[in-house]
C-alpha positions as CSV (number, residue, x, y, z in Angstrom):
1,M,-23.8,108.5,168.0
2,S,-25.9,109.4,171.1
3,P,-29.0,107.0,172.0
4,S,-32.4,108.4,171.2
5,P,-33.7,111.3,173.5
6,L,-35.9,110.7,176.2
7,P,-39.6,111.1,176.0
8,D,-41.4,114.1,176.9
9,G,-43.1,113.8,180.5
10,D,-43.7,115.7,183.9
11,I,-40.9,115.9,186.3
12,A,-40.6,112.9,188.4
13,P,-40.4,113.3,192.0
14,G,-37.0,113.2,193.9
15,D,-38.3,110.5,196.1
16,G,-39.8,108.4,193.4
17,L,-43.0,107.9,195.2
18,L,-46.0,107.1,193.3
19,P,-49.9,108.2,193.7
20,P,-51.7,106.4,195.9
21,S,-53.9,105.2,192.8
22,V,-51.4,102.6,191.9
23,A,-52.2,100.3,194.8
24,R,-55.5,99.6,193.6
25,G,-55.5,96.1,192.5
26,A,-51.9,95.7,192.7
27,Q,-52.3,92.2,193.8
28,Q,-54.1,91.0,191.0
29,R,-51.7,92.2,188.5
30,A,-48.5,90.5,187.4
31,F,-45.2,92.1,188.5
32,G,-41.9,92.1,186.9
33,L,-38.2,93.4,186.9
34,Y,-36.4,94.8,184.1
35,I,-32.7,95.5,184.8
36,H,-30.8,97.4,181.9
37,V,-26.9,96.7,181.7
38,P,-26.0,99.9,179.6
39,F,-22.4,98.4,178.1
40,C,-21.4,97.2,174.8
41,A,-17.9,96.1,173.7
42,H,-19.3,97.5,170.3
43,R,-21.9,99.7,169.2
44,C,-23.9,98.3,166.3
45,G,-24.7,100.5,163.7
46,Y,-28.4,100.2,163.6
47,C,-28.9,100.6,167.5
48,D,-30.2,103.5,169.1
49,F,-30.5,101.7,172.5
50,N,-29.4,103.6,175.6
51,T,-25.8,101.6,175.7
52,Y,-22.1,102.7,175.9
53,T,-18.9,101.6,174.9
54,A,-15.7,101.7,176.9
55,E,-14.8,105.0,175.4
56,E,-18.1,106.5,176.4
57,H,-18.5,105.6,180.4
58,R,-17.0,108.7,181.4
59,G,-15.8,107.3,184.7
60,V,-18.5,104.9,185.3
61,S,-17.1,101.4,185.6
62,R,-18.8,98.0,184.9
63,D,-17.5,97.1,188.2
64,S,-19.5,99.7,190.0
65,Y,-22.7,99.4,188.2
66,P,-24.1,96.4,190.2
67,D,-24.1,98.4,193.5
68,H,-26.0,101.2,191.9
69,A,-28.7,98.9,190.5
70,K,-28.7,97.1,193.8
71,A,-29.6,100.3,195.5
72,E,-32.3,101.2,193.0
73,M,-34.0,97.9,193.9
74,V,-33.9,98.6,197.7
75,L,-35.3,101.9,196.7
76,A,-38.1,100.5,194.6
77,A,-39.1,98.5,197.6
78,R,-39.3,101.6,199.9
79,V,-41.3,103.3,197.2
80,M,-43.8,100.6,196.8
81,K,-44.2,100.0,200.5
82,E,-44.7,103.8,201.2
83,T,-47.2,104.0,198.2
84,G,-49.2,101.1,199.9
85,I,-48.4,98.2,197.6
86,A,-48.4,95.0,199.5
87,P,-45.4,92.8,198.9
88,R,-45.4,90.6,195.6
89,K,-42.9,88.0,194.4
90,L,-41.3,88.7,191.1
91,N,-43.1,87.0,188.1
92,T,-40.4,87.6,185.7
93,V,-36.8,88.8,185.7
94,F,-35.3,89.9,182.9
95,F,-31.6,91.3,182.1
96,G,-31.4,93.3,179.0
97,G,-29.0,95.9,177.5
98,G,-26.3,96.7,176.1
99,T,-25.1,93.4,176.5
100,P,-25.8,92.0,180.1
101,T,-23.2,89.2,179.9
102,L,-20.3,91.7,179.8
103,L,-20.7,92.0,183.3
104,G,-19.7,88.3,183.8
105,P,-22.0,85.8,185.7
106,K,-21.1,86.7,189.4
107,P,-22.2,90.3,189.0
108,L,-25.8,89.1,187.2
109,V,-26.3,86.1,189.7
110,E,-25.6,89.1,192.6
111,L,-28.4,91.4,191.0
112,L,-30.6,88.1,190.8
113,Q,-30.2,87.4,194.4
114,Q,-30.8,90.9,195.6
115,A,-34.0,90.9,193.4
116,R,-34.7,87.6,195.7
117,D,-34.2,89.1,198.9
118,T,-36.1,92.9,197.9
119,W,-38.9,90.9,196.6
120,G,-38.8,87.1,196.3
121,V,-39.1,85.6,192.9
122,A,-42.0,83.4,192.3
123,E,-41.5,79.3,191.6
124,G,-41.3,78.8,188.1
125,A,-40.5,82.6,187.2
126,D,-39.0,83.6,183.7
127,V,-35.7,84.7,184.4
128,T,-33.9,85.6,181.2
129,V,-30.5,87.1,180.5
130,E,-29.6,88.8,176.8
131,A,-26.3,87.6,175.4
132,N,-24.4,87.9,172.2
133,P,-23.1,84.3,170.6
134,D,-19.3,85.9,171.4
135,S,-19.9,87.4,174.8
136,V,-20.4,84.4,176.9
137,T,-18.8,81.2,177.3
138,G,-20.0,77.5,178.1
139,E,-18.7,77.9,182.0
140,E,-20.2,81.2,182.2
141,L,-23.6,79.9,181.1
142,Q,-23.5,77.1,183.6
143,A,-22.9,79.6,186.3
144,L,-25.9,81.7,185.3
145,A,-28.0,78.6,185.3
146,D,-26.7,77.5,188.7
147,G,-27.4,80.9,190.0
148,G,-31.0,81.0,188.8
149,V,-31.5,82.2,185.1
150,T,-33.9,79.8,183.2
151,R,-33.3,81.4,179.7
152,V,-30.7,82.8,177.7
153,S,-31.7,85.1,174.8
154,F,-29.0,85.2,171.9
155,G,-28.7,88.1,169.8
156,V,-27.7,86.0,166.3
157,Q,-29.8,88.9,163.8
158,S,-28.8,86.8,160.8
159,A,-26.9,83.7,159.6
160,N,-25.1,85.7,156.8
161,T,-22.0,87.1,157.2
162,S,-22.7,89.8,154.6
163,V,-26.0,90.9,156.4
164,L,-23.8,90.9,159.7
165,A,-21.4,93.3,158.3
166,V,-24.0,95.6,157.2
167,L,-25.3,95.6,160.9
168,D,-22.0,96.0,162.4
169,R,-22.5,92.7,164.5
170,T,-19.1,91.0,165.5
171,H,-19.8,87.4,166.0
172,D,-19.1,84.5,163.3
173,P,-22.2,82.6,162.5
174,E,-20.3,79.6,163.1
175,V,-20.0,80.2,166.5
176,V,-23.7,80.1,167.5
177,P,-24.6,76.3,167.1
178,L,-21.7,75.8,169.8
179,R,-23.3,78.5,172.0
180,V,-26.8,77.1,171.7
181,K,-25.8,73.4,172.7
182,E,-23.5,74.8,176.0
183,A,-26.8,76.7,176.8
184,R,-28.6,73.4,176.5
185,D,-26.3,71.6,178.2
186,A,-26.3,74.2,181.4
187,G,-30.2,73.4,181.5
188,L,-31.1,76.8,179.8
189,A,-34.0,77.2,177.5
190,V,-32.8,79.1,174.2
191,S,-34.3,81.9,172.6
192,L,-32.9,83.5,169.2
193,D,-33.3,87.0,168.1
194,L,-33.4,87.9,164.4
195,I,-33.6,90.6,162.1
196,Y,-35.0,90.9,158.5
197,G,-34.9,93.5,155.8
198,S,-31.4,94.8,156.2
199,P,-30.0,96.7,153.0
200,G,-29.1,94.5,150.7
201,E,-30.7,91.3,152.3
202,T,-32.7,89.0,149.7
203,L,-35.7,86.6,150.5
204,E,-33.4,83.9,149.9
205,M,-31.0,84.9,152.2
206,W,-33.6,85.7,155.2
207,E,-34.6,82.1,154.2
208,E,-31.3,80.8,154.7
209,T,-31.1,82.6,158.2
210,L,-34.4,81.1,159.4
211,S,-33.2,77.5,158.2
212,F,-30.3,77.9,160.1
213,A,-32.4,78.9,163.4
214,V,-34.9,76.1,162.9
215,A,-32.2,73.7,162.6
216,L,-30.7,74.8,165.9
217,E,-34.1,73.9,167.7
218,P,-34.4,76.7,170.1
219,D,-37.2,76.9,172.4
220,H,-38.1,80.8,171.3
221,L,-37.9,82.6,168.2
222,S,-38.2,86.4,167.7
223,A,-37.8,88.1,164.3
224,Y,-38.3,92.1,163.9
225,A,-38.3,93.7,161.0
226,L,-35.3,96.3,160.6
227,I,-36.2,99.8,161.7
228,V,-33.5,102.5,160.7
229,E,-33.7,104.9,163.7
230,P,-32.6,108.3,162.9
231,G,-29.1,109.4,163.9
232,T,-27.9,105.9,163.7
233,A,-24.6,104.9,161.8
234,L,-27.0,103.0,159.5
235,A,-29.1,106.0,158.8
236,R,-26.3,108.0,157.9
237,R,-24.7,105.5,155.6
238,I,-28.3,105.2,153.8
239,S,-28.7,109.1,153.5
240,R,-25.3,109.0,151.8
241,G,-26.4,106.4,149.2
242,E,-23.9,104.0,150.5
243,L,-26.7,101.3,151.3
244,A,-30.7,101.1,150.0
245,S,-33.4,101.8,152.6
246,P,-35.1,98.7,153.5
247,D,-38.6,98.2,151.3
248,D,-42.0,97.7,152.9
249,D,-42.9,95.1,150.5
250,T,-39.8,92.9,150.8
251,H,-40.5,93.0,154.6
252,A,-43.8,91.5,154.2
253,D,-42.5,88.8,152.0
254,M,-40.0,88.2,154.5
255,Y,-42.6,88.1,157.4
256,L,-44.8,85.7,155.3
257,A,-42.0,83.4,154.8
258,T,-41.2,83.6,158.6
259,E,-44.5,82.5,159.6
260,S,-44.6,79.8,156.9
261,L,-41.3,78.3,157.8
262,L,-41.8,78.4,161.6
263,S,-45.3,77.2,161.8
264,A,-44.1,74.3,159.4
265,A,-41.2,73.7,162.0
266,G,-43.8,73.3,164.9
267,Y,-43.5,76.9,166.2
268,G,-46.8,78.7,167.0
269,W,-47.0,82.8,166.9
270,Y,-48.5,84.4,169.9
271,E,-47.4,87.9,169.2
272,I,-46.5,89.6,165.9
273,S,-43.0,89.3,166.3
274,N,-42.6,86.2,168.5
275,W,-42.9,82.6,167.9
276,A,-42.3,79.8,170.7
277,R,-42.3,75.5,170.7
278,S,-45.2,75.9,173.1
279,R,-47.1,77.6,175.2
280,E,-44.8,76.9,178.3
281,Q,-41.9,78.6,176.3
282,E,-43.7,82.1,175.3
283,S,-41.8,85.2,177.2
284,Q,-43.7,85.7,180.2
285,H,-41.8,88.9,180.6
286,N,-42.6,90.3,177.4
287,R,-46.2,89.3,177.8
288,S,-45.8,91.3,180.9
289,Y,-45.4,94.6,178.5
290,W,-48.1,93.5,176.0
291,N,-50.5,93.1,178.7
292,S,-49.8,96.3,180.6
293,S,-48.7,94.7,183.8
294,D,-46.5,96.2,186.7
295,W,-42.8,96.2,185.9
296,W,-39.8,98.1,187.7
297,G,-36.9,98.9,185.3
298,V,-33.8,99.0,187.2
299,G,-30.6,101.0,185.2
300,P,-29.9,104.0,183.2
301,G,-32.6,105.0,180.9
302,A,-34.9,101.9,182.1
303,H,-38.6,102.4,181.7
304,S,-41.2,101.4,184.3
305,H,-44.9,100.8,184.6
306,V,-46.8,100.5,187.8
307,G,-51.0,100.7,187.9
308,G,-51.0,103.3,185.0
309,V,-48.0,105.3,185.9
310,R,-45.0,105.2,183.5
311,W,-41.8,107.0,183.9
312,W,-38.2,106.8,182.9
313,N,-34.7,107.0,184.6
314,V,-31.9,109.5,183.7
315,K,-29.6,108.1,180.7
316,H,-26.2,108.5,181.5
317,P,-24.5,106.0,183.7
318,A,-22.8,108.7,185.6
319,A,-25.8,110.5,186.1
320,Y,-27.5,107.5,187.5
321,A,-24.7,106.6,189.8
322,D,-25.0,110.1,191.2
323,R,-28.7,109.7,192.1
324,V,-28.6,106.5,193.6
325,G,-25.8,106.9,195.5
326,A,-27.3,110.1,196.8
327,G,-30.1,108.2,197.7
328,A,-32.6,109.8,195.3
329,S,-34.7,108.4,192.8
330,P,-33.0,108.3,189.3
331,A,-36.3,108.7,187.6
332,H,-36.1,111.6,185.0
333,S,-39.7,112.0,184.2
334,R,-43.1,110.2,184.2
335,E,-46.5,110.3,182.8
336,I,-49.8,109.5,184.5
337,L,-52.1,107.7,182.0
338,T,-55.5,108.4,182.1
339,A,-58.4,106.0,181.7
340,H,-58.5,106.7,178.1
341,D,-55.2,106.1,177.6
342,Q,-55.1,103.1,179.2
343,A,-57.9,101.7,177.3
344,V,-56.1,103.0,174.0
345,E,-53.1,101.3,175.2
346,K,-55.3,97.8,175.7
347,V,-55.9,97.7,171.9
348,L,-52.6,99.0,170.5
349,L,-50.8,96.3,172.4
350,G,-53.4,93.6,172.7
351,I,-54.3,93.5,168.9
352,R,-50.2,92.2,168.6
353,M,-51.2,89.1,170.7
354,R,-52.6,85.5,169.3
355,E,-55.6,86.0,171.5
356,G,-56.4,89.5,170.5
357,I,-58.8,91.6,172.1
358,S,-62.5,91.9,173.2
359,Q,-64.8,93.8,171.0
360,D,-65.7,95.8,174.2
361,D,-62.7,97.3,174.2
362,V,-62.6,99.1,171.0
363,A,-63.8,102.4,170.1
364,E,-67.6,103.3,169.8
365,G,-68.4,103.5,166.2
366,T,-66.1,101.0,164.6
367,S,-68.7,98.3,163.9
368,G,-68.6,99.1,160.5
369,F,-64.8,99.1,160.2
370,I,-64.7,95.6,161.9
371,A,-66.9,94.2,159.4
372,Q,-65.1,95.6,156.4
373,A,-61.9,94.1,158.3
374,I,-63.3,90.9,158.3
375,G,-64.4,90.8,154.6
376,N,-60.8,91.8,153.9
377,G,-59.2,89.0,155.7
378,L,-57.5,91.2,157.9
379,L,-59.5,90.0,161.1
380,E,-60.9,86.4,161.9
381,G,-64.5,86.0,161.4
382,K,-65.1,83.2,163.5
383,A,-63.5,84.9,166.6
384,A,-65.5,87.7,165.9
385,L,-68.5,85.8,166.1
386,A,-67.3,84.8,169.8
387,G,-66.6,88.7,170.6
388,R,-62.8,88.8,169.9
389,L,-60.8,90.7,167.3
390,V,-57.9,88.2,166.2
391,L,-55.6,89.3,163.5
392,T,-55.2,86.8,160.3
393,L,-51.9,86.4,158.9
394,Q,-52.6,89.3,156.7
395,G,-53.9,91.4,159.4
396,R,-50.7,90.7,161.2
397,L,-48.8,92.9,158.3
398,V,-51.3,96.1,158.8
399,A,-51.6,95.5,162.9
400,D,-50.8,99.5,163.5
401,Y,-53.4,100.6,160.7
402,L,-55.8,98.3,162.3
403,A,-54.8,99.3,165.9
404,R,-55.4,103.0,164.9
405,E,-58.8,102.8,163.6
406,L,-60.2,100.8,166.5
407,T,-59.2,103.4,168.8
């Protein structure tokens, strides 16, 4: 199975240089770094991320990858300097994948040090590493913490072994409490990623997973509805009739149960799929995406956004290595967002947030729709009187519909 194809766009320049417009207002924008580690020990049946198992590396080793990623950081700093962007420290660093911890803690800490040497990392920055419960040990978590990582995000997905089997996940739920304890002992904040709505999963099974997760008292929880991506092993099983397709009504019931259980446990939502114990524990890196801040994505297939220009790297690790090894930009294609594009994105992304959006940001002629949405209990009336459009709980279930109507 191949990962999903890259989006369309204009061919990116070989030197990676950005248009001068990106420098305007750059000092007022947060700046983050995403490092994509494209390796997995096993491909999960629902995954269409740009990841590769050992059999799919085709001559590209995990050992050589960190040097390629470091080379892109050096190139990124040069591009930003030549574009006229003054140096900015990183507000966030996020190691995603794939399974970053397959590299081991030493290469990850060295990559973080390269980021420090290249840009600097702001005091109190959110530095997160994704991990599977069976891809890291307590000693390795301590080494990550000692190296400057502040948070680990465990891909738990479910506490039910039958659901994990449908998703082709390899870990045993019983190891999760141990990993959470080891992370806490190391001084790391803990986030748990969950997925609901898998074929065969009942509401009761999902509530048991939520109770399992809450009992571990993580600082942060993400809960995503399963999306069956075309071309995945899971999609093929559903098309053959081996598994039932996820049901939208069940997804809605599960989401409502999630909000009920998590809010009762002291977690507050700050984005449709994300909850935290406090504002300090919200994922600042994810917020940078939703706020259209600047971030540079390092690695094969990684996406970047700086000052209204978005681009994405070549996907295969071998092609990526060839480009950065030759001193060229690994960017494959890019798009320069128009003012209208940026205005639309501000609504599409901002409406998902707890604070919502300003009524000044929506399209003209939508006042009637807004009044109707308030009357139907989808937008908060009190917030609207103050000039903000904020989703109610019922509104969160139809956020995409509301966003389309408001743009």
